[in-house]
N, C-alpha and C positions, 0 to 999 in steps of 0.2 A: 706239069707240076703232077707228080704221083702222089698217090692216096697216102700214103707212110711219111712223106714229107708234111702233108694237110695234119694226120695228127700230132706230126712234132711240134709244128707252130701253135695247134688249139693248145696243145700242152704247157708248151712254155707259157704262152697268154695267159692260162688258169692261172698258173703258176708265178707268175710277175701280178698276178691280180690283190696276191697274199701280200705285196709289198704296198700298197697303196692303203691297205687298213690299217696295215700296223702304226703308225701315225695319229689315228683317230682314239686316242687315251681324250681324257678330260684334259683342259690346259690349264694349268696355273689362274688363277684369278683370286682377286679381293675382291670381299663385299665393302663396299663402302656406301655410306650412307642409305643401305636398300638396293642397292645398284651394283652388279658386277663390272671391276674392272677387267682387263686381263694384265697378267704379270709386267707387260714388256711398258706397257704404258705407265705403268709405275716406276718401273726401273727408269725410262726415259724421265720423267721429270722429276725425280730425283737426280739421277745425273745431272739435267741443268741448274738445277741447284747448286749440284757439285762445282760444275763450272763456273756458275754466278758467285760462288767463294772462290774461285782457285784465281777469277779476274781481280776481286777484289785481295787478295794475300799477293799478288803479281804487282799489281799498281802500290799498294802499301810500301812493299820489297823494292819498286823503282826501277822494274823491271821491265825494259822496252822489249816489245815484240815485233820487229818485224812485219809477219806475215798473221797480221788478226784474223782476217775472212779465212785464213789456213787452219789456224791455231785453235780459236777458239770450239769451231765444230766437231774439230778433230777430240776435241778434250771432252764435248760432251757425247760423243762415241764411244770414246774412254772409257769412261765414267758408266755409260750405259752398260756397256760389256759386260764389264766388270763388276757389278753388282748382278745383273744377270747370272754367270758364269758362279759368281759366291751362292746367291741363295737361290739358287733350281737346276742345277745342274750337280 
């Protein structure tokens, strides 16, 4: 290895460490009863509640779900990600 390639590698290493520190901003969180909860946890809890509500509507309208083990976790993920995108991006 030449000295020039070592300096280039070291320069790339130093430049790439700035990417690691770019995400160190304060994470969105909620103060609930004196304790800070991360925002993704709140979005997940609301997403689960919306999934239960969607299941209730599907049962009320007598819509049969063929693969409930696939549909309900997918609905929970959909609601969670939508809430995160709407409120935190």
